[in-house]
N, CA, C and O atoms as a GROMACS GRO file, in nm:
protein
  300
    1MET      N    1  10.145  -4.313   2.878
    1MET     CA    2  10.142  -4.472   2.889
    1MET      C    3  10.065  -4.497   3.002
    1MET      O    4  10.073  -4.425   3.101
    2ASP      N    5   9.994  -4.593   2.994
    2ASP     CA    6   9.937  -4.628   3.095
    2ASP      C    7  10.052  -4.658   3.186
    2ASP      O    8  10.161  -4.704   3.153
    3ILE      N    9  10.011  -4.625   3.306
    3ILE     CA   10  10.060  -4.653   3.430
    3ILE      C   11  10.087  -4.847   3.488
    3ILE      O   12  10.192  -4.900   3.525
    4ASP      N   13   9.982  -4.894   3.478
    4ASP     CA   14   9.968  -5.059   3.476
    4ASP      C   15  10.061  -5.115   3.393
    4ASP      O   16  10.103  -5.225   3.430
    5VAL      N   17  10.104  -5.072   3.291
    5VAL     CA   18  10.220  -5.099   3.178
    5VAL      C   19  10.328  -5.014   3.232
    5VAL      O   20  10.427  -5.079   3.265
    6HIS      N   21  10.335  -4.911   3.247
    6HIS     CA   22  10.493  -4.854   3.274
    6HIS      C   23  10.560  -5.007   3.412
    6HIS      O   24  10.654  -5.085   3.413
    7LEU      N   25  10.448  -4.977   3.502
    7LEU     CA   26  10.514  -5.048   3.636
    7LEU      C   27  10.514  -5.208   3.653
    7LEU      O   28  10.532  -5.285   3.747
    8GLY      N   29  10.489  -5.220   3.535
    8GLY     CA   30  10.510  -5.416   3.460
    8GLY      C   31  10.652  -5.403   3.375
    8GLY      O   32  10.736  -5.492   3.366
    9LYS      N   33  10.658  -5.285   3.321
    9LYS     CA   34  10.788  -5.318   3.227
    9LYS      C   35  10.876  -5.303   3.308
    9LYS      O   36  10.965  -5.389   3.306
   10ARG      N   37  10.885  -5.225   3.379
   10ARG     CA   38  10.996  -5.165   3.500
   10ARG      C   39  11.004  -5.324   3.591
   10ARG      O   40  11.114  -5.377   3.599
   11LEU      N   41  10.913  -5.375   3.639
   11LEU     CA   42  10.900  -5.514   3.704
   11LEU      C   43  11.001  -5.624   3.597
   11LEU      O   44  11.116  -5.643   3.639
   12ARG      N   45  10.972  -5.676   3.498
   12ARG     CA   46  11.025  -5.725   3.427
   12ARG      C   47  11.158  -5.661   3.400
   12ARG      O   48  11.256  -5.713   3.455
   13ALA      N   49  11.170  -5.591   3.350
   13ALA     CA   50  11.370  -5.513   3.356
   13ALA      C   51  11.418  -5.542   3.467
   13ALA      O   52  11.539  -5.564   3.462
   14ARG      N   53  11.358  -5.552   3.596
   14ARG     CA   54  11.483  -5.561   3.724
   14ARG      C   55  11.445  -5.678   3.727
   14ARG      O   56  11.540  -5.728   3.787
   15ARG      N   57  11.368  -5.770   3.706
   15ARG     CA   58  11.363  -5.913   3.732
   15ARG      C   59  11.468  -5.972   3.642
   15ARG      O   60  11.565  -6.033   3.687
   16ARG      N   61  11.439  -5.946   3.482
   16ARG     CA   62  11.561  -5.995   3.375
   16ARG      C   63  11.714  -5.948   3.482
   16ARG      O   64  11.785  -6.028   3.542
   17LEU      N   65  11.732  -5.797   3.479
   17LEU     CA   66  11.840  -5.763   3.507
   17LEU      C   67  11.889  -5.903   3.640
   17LEU      O   68  11.976  -5.989   3.622
   18LEU      N   69  11.812  -5.888   3.747
   18LEU     CA   70  11.858  -5.982   3.840
   18LEU      C   71  11.875  -6.150   3.797
   18LEU      O   72  11.912  -6.245   3.867
   19ASN      N   73  11.826  -6.142   3.630
   19ASN     CA   74  11.831  -6.278   3.634
   19ASN      C   75  11.728  -6.378   3.711
   19ASN      O   76  11.776  -6.491   3.704
   20ARG      N   77  11.634  -6.378   3.765
   20ARG     CA   78  11.554  -6.425   3.788
   20ARG      C   79  11.389  -6.503   3.719
   20ARG      O   80  11.292  -6.432   3.693
   21THR      N   81  11.391  -6.600   3.707
   21THR     CA   82  11.212  -6.628   3.694
   21THR      C   83  11.116  -6.590   3.690
   21THR      O   84  11.117  -6.553   3.807
   22GLN      N   85  10.979  -6.548   3.641
   22GLN     CA   86  10.854  -6.491   3.716
   22GLN      C   87  10.846  -6.620   3.851
   22GLN      O   88  10.856  -6.574   3.964
   23GLN      N   89  10.837  -6.709   3.843
   23GLN     CA   90  10.826  -6.815   3.887
   23GLN      C   91  10.890  -6.804   4.060
   23GLN      O   92  10.831  -6.836   4.164
   24ASP      N   93  11.043  -6.742   4.040
   24ASP     CA   94  11.122  -6.695   4.133
   24ASP      C   95  11.066  -6.609   4.211
   24ASP      O   96  11.065  -6.630   4.333
   25VAL      N   97  11.013  -6.500   4.160
   25VAL     CA   98  10.940  -6.382   4.135
   25VAL      C   99  10.836  -6.409   4.303
   25VAL      O  100  10.855  -6.386   4.423
   26ALA      N  101  10.721  -6.471   4.215
   26ALA     CA  102  10.631  -6.531   4.271
   26ALA      C  103  10.592  -6.561   4.371
   26ALA      O  104  10.506  -6.515   4.444
   27VAL      N  105  10.720  -6.719   4.383
   27VAL     CA  106  10.696  -6.764   4.523
   27VAL      C  107  10.748  -6.680   4.656
   27VAL      O  108  10.708  -6.697   4.771
   28ALA      N  109  10.874  -6.560   4.599
   28ALA     CA  110  10.903  -6.438   4.671
   28ALA      C  111  10.777  -6.339   4.752
   28ALA      O  112  10.778  -6.255   4.842
   29ILE      N  113  10.665  -6.407   4.656
   29ILE     CA  114  10.587  -6.283   4.710
   29ILE      C  115  10.463  -6.318   4.736
   29ILE      O  116  10.380  -6.237   4.778
   30GLY      N  117  10.428  -6.489   4.706
   30GLY     CA  118  10.294  -6.572   4.735
   30GLY      C  119  10.211  -6.529   4.691
   30GLY      O  120  10.100  -6.495   4.733
   31VAL      N  121  10.302  -6.525   4.512
   31VAL     CA  122  10.148  -6.581   4.460
   31VAL      C  123  10.192  -6.654   4.318
   31VAL      O  124  10.310  -6.684   4.303
   32GLY      N  125  10.097  -6.681   4.218
   32GLY     CA  126  10.138  -6.792   4.141
   32GLY      C  127  10.230  -6.678   3.993
   32GLY      O  128  10.231  -6.565   3.942
   33PHE      N  129  10.285  -6.795   3.988
   33PHE     CA  130  10.358  -6.730   3.790
   33PHE      C  131  10.287  -6.612   3.706
   33PHE      O  132  10.320  -6.497   3.676
   34GLN      N  133  10.138  -6.718   3.673
   34GLN     CA  134  10.050  -6.635   3.607
   34GLN      C  135  10.045  -6.454   3.634
   34GLN      O  136  10.072  -6.365   3.553
   35GLN      N  137  10.002  -6.445   3.770
   35GLN     CA  138   9.992  -6.330   3.821
   35GLN      C  139  10.109  -6.219   3.792
   35GLN      O  140  10.097  -6.100   3.762
   36ILE      N  141  10.236  -6.306   3.811
   36ILE     CA  142  10.327  -6.241   3.778
   36ILE      C  143  10.368  -6.188   3.656
   36ILE      O  144  10.451  -6.099   3.639
   37GLN      N  145  10.280  -6.275   3.540
   37GLN     CA  146  10.264  -6.219   3.395
   37GLN      C  147  10.168  -6.149   3.351
   37GLN      O  148  10.158  -6.090   3.244
   38LYS      N  149  10.077  -6.161   3.462
   38LYS     CA  150   9.927  -5.998   3.456
   38LYS      C  151  10.033  -5.861   3.470
   38LYS      O  152  10.038  -5.764   3.395
   39TYR      N  153  10.126  -5.893   3.608
   39TYR     CA  154  10.142  -5.782   3.633
   39TYR      C  155  10.229  -5.710   3.532
   39TYR      O  156  10.213  -5.588   3.527
   40GLU      N  157  10.338  -5.775   3.433
   40GLU     CA  158  10.468  -5.727   3.347
   40GLU      C  159  10.342  -5.703   3.212
   40GLU      O  160  10.379  -5.595   3.166
   41CYS      N  161  10.272  -5.727   3.165
   41CYS     CA  162  10.181  -5.762   3.082
   41CYS      C  163  10.068  -5.557   3.106
   41CYS      O  164   9.998  -5.475   3.048
   42GLY      N  165  10.125  -5.586   3.212
   42GLY     CA  166   9.964  -5.435   3.228
   42GLY      C  167   9.832  -5.496   3.301
   42GLY      O  168   9.755  -5.446   3.383
   43ALA      N  169   9.838  -5.638   3.232
   43ALA     CA  170   9.667  -5.660   3.252
   43ALA      C  171   9.624  -5.642   3.372
   43ALA      O  172   9.516  -5.582   3.373
   44SER      N  173   9.689  -5.686   3.535
   44SER     CA  174   9.662  -5.676   3.627
   44SER      C  175   9.710  -5.518   3.762
   44SER      O  176   9.826  -5.504   3.799
   45ARG      N  177   9.637  -5.459   3.794
   45ARG     CA  178   9.712  -5.382   3.867
   45ARG      C  179   9.752  -5.426   3.984
   45ARG      O  180   9.706  -5.511   4.060
   46MET      N  181   9.867  -5.338   3.992
   46MET     CA  182   9.913  -5.386   4.122
   46MET      C  183   9.877  -5.282   4.292
   46MET      O  184   9.853  -5.162   4.299
   47SER      N  185   9.884  -5.372   4.394
   47SER     CA  186   9.833  -5.254   4.523
   47SER      C  187   9.945  -5.197   4.581
   47SER      O  188  10.053  -5.248   4.550
   48ALA      N  189   9.945  -5.127   4.637
   48ALA     CA  190  10.066  -5.088   4.718
   48ALA      C  191  10.093  -5.154   4.800
   48ALA      O  192  10.205  -5.134   4.849
   49ALA      N  193  10.029  -5.240   4.845
   49ALA     CA  194  10.098  -5.361   4.957
   49ALA      C  195  10.186  -5.446   4.837
   49ALA      O  196  10.306  -5.439   4.863
   50ARG      N  197  10.161  -5.514   4.728
   50ARG     CA  198  10.138  -5.581   4.620
   50ARG      C  199  10.318  -5.521   4.586
   50ARG      O  200  10.411  -5.596   4.617
   51LEU      N  201  10.347  -5.388   4.525
   51LEU     CA  202  10.401  -5.289   4.476
   51LEU      C  203  10.542  -5.353   4.567
   51LEU      O  204  10.644  -5.405   4.523
   52TRP      N  205  10.495  -5.321   4.729
   52TRP     CA  206  10.594  -5.302   4.804
   52TRP      C  207  10.653  -5.436   4.823
   52TRP      O  208  10.771  -5.445   4.858
   53ALA      N  209  10.575  -5.549   4.800
   53ALA     CA  210  10.649  -5.673   4.820
   53ALA      C  211  10.689  -5.722   4.730
   53ALA      O  212  10.733  -5.835   4.754
   54LEU      N  213  10.702  -5.677   4.580
   54LEU     CA  214  10.768  -5.679   4.473
   54LEU      C  215  10.914  -5.579   4.480
   54LEU      O  216  11.021  -5.617   4.430
   55ALA      N  217  10.897  -5.442   4.553
   55ALA     CA  218  11.037  -5.426   4.544
   55ALA      C  219  11.113  -5.470   4.664
   55ALA      O  220  11.233  -5.444   4.664
   56GLN      N  221  11.069  -5.524   4.753
   56GLN     CA  222  11.162  -5.594   4.867
   56GLN      C  223  11.242  -5.716   4.800
   56GLN      O  224  11.363  -5.740   4.804
   57ALA      N  225  11.111  -5.800   4.723
   57ALA     CA  226  11.220  -5.906   4.659
   57ALA      C  227  11.297  -5.912   4.550
   57ALA      O  228  11.373  -6.001   4.509
   58LEU      N  229  11.250  -5.740   4.483
   58LEU     CA  230  11.359  -5.738   4.368
   58LEU      C  231  11.455  -5.634   4.417
   58LEU      O  232  11.501  -5.548   4.342
   59GLU      N  233  11.484  -5.640   4.535
   59GLU     CA  234  11.584  -5.541   4.597
   59GLU      C  235  11.581  -5.368   4.546
   59GLU      O  236  11.676  -5.300   4.508
   60VAL      N  237  11.487  -5.343   4.555
   60VAL     CA  238  11.498  -5.158   4.499
   60VAL      C  239  11.401  -5.103   4.568
   60VAL      O  240  11.316  -5.168   4.630
   61PRO      N  241  11.407  -4.962   4.562
   61PRO     CA  242  11.278  -4.881   4.636
   61PRO      C  243  11.155  -4.861   4.537
   61PRO      O  244  11.149  -4.861   4.414
   62VAL      N  245  11.053  -4.843   4.643
   62VAL     CA  246  10.909  -4.849   4.530
   62VAL      C  247  10.929  -4.712   4.423
   62VAL      O  248  10.859  -4.701   4.323
   63SER      N  249  10.972  -4.670   4.439
   63SER     CA  250  11.026  -4.565   4.335
   63SER      C  251  11.106  -4.575   4.241
   63SER      O  252  11.150  -4.495   4.158
   64TYR      N  253  11.128  -4.717   4.267
   64TYR     CA  254  11.202  -4.778   4.118
   64TYR      C  255  11.077  -4.838   4.012
   64TYR      O  256  11.093  -4.892   3.902
   65PHE      N  257  10.987  -4.817   4.062
   65PHE     CA  258  10.850  -4.850   3.948
   65PHE      C  259  10.802  -4.779   3.902
   65PHE      O  260  10.707  -4.809   3.830
   66TYR      N  261  10.845  -4.635   3.920
   66TYR     CA  262  10.773  -4.493   3.875
   66TYR      C  263  10.869  -4.455   3.788
   66TYR      O  264  10.836  -4.405   3.680
   67GLU      N  265  11.031  -4.476   3.832
   67GLU     CA  266  11.100  -4.370   3.742
   67GLU      C  267  11.110  -4.385   3.570
   67GLU      O  268  11.158  -4.487   3.521
   68GLY      N  269  11.061  -4.273   3.487
   68GLY     CA  270  11.056  -4.269   3.388
   68GLY      C  271  10.909  -4.210   3.347
   68GLY      O  272  10.867  -4.136   3.257
   69LEU      N  273  10.857  -4.272   3.447
   69LEU     CA  274  10.712  -4.224   3.416
   69LEU      C  275  10.657  -4.092   3.379
   69LEU      O  276  10.729  -4.009   3.434
   70ASP      N  277  10.567  -4.035   3.314
   70ASP     CA  278  10.546  -3.850   3.242
   70ASP      C  279  10.460  -3.901   3.397
   70ASP      O  280  10.404  -3.992   3.457
   71GLU      N  281  10.518  -3.711   3.401
   71GLU     CA  282  10.408  -3.646   3.556
   71GLU      C  283  10.311  -3.530   3.502
   71GLU      O  284  10.248  -3.448   3.570
   72GLY      N  285  10.317  -3.549   3.315
   72GLY     CA  286  10.206  -3.501   3.292
   72GLY      C  287  10.056  -3.537   3.354
   72GLY      O  288  10.016  -3.637   3.415
   73PRO      N  289  10.007  -3.448   3.326
   73PRO     CA  290   9.798  -3.519   3.403
   73PRO      C  291   9.741  -3.631   3.338
   73PRO      O  292   9.752  -3.638   3.215
   74ARG      N  293   9.687  -3.711   3.395
   74ARG     CA  294   9.617  -3.790   3.371
   74ARG      C  295   9.480  -3.809   3.348
   74ARG      O  296   9.396  -3.797   3.436
   75GLY      N  297   9.452  -3.841   3.221
   75GLY     CA  298   9.305  -3.774   3.190
   75GLY      C  299   9.205  -3.939   3.148
   75GLY      O  300   9.086  -3.934   3.117
   0.00000   0.00000   0.00000
C-alpha cells in the first residue's frame, strides 16, 4: 500500500472517531479543508511538520499514523 494513502486513511479514521469535520482539523492546523481532503485520499504528501501538527490536533502520537503499515521493502 502506498504510504500516503495509508497515512490518509489513518487520518480519516481518527478524525471520524473524534467526530471532527475536515474543517475542524483544518482550522486546528492552519490549512484549508481541501488540503485535509487531499491528505485523506493520499493525493498530497504530508511533511514531517504537518504530520506532527495533525498528531497534536488529533491527540495521538505520530506513530499512530504508521500503525499497520507493512514493514517490507519499498520499491
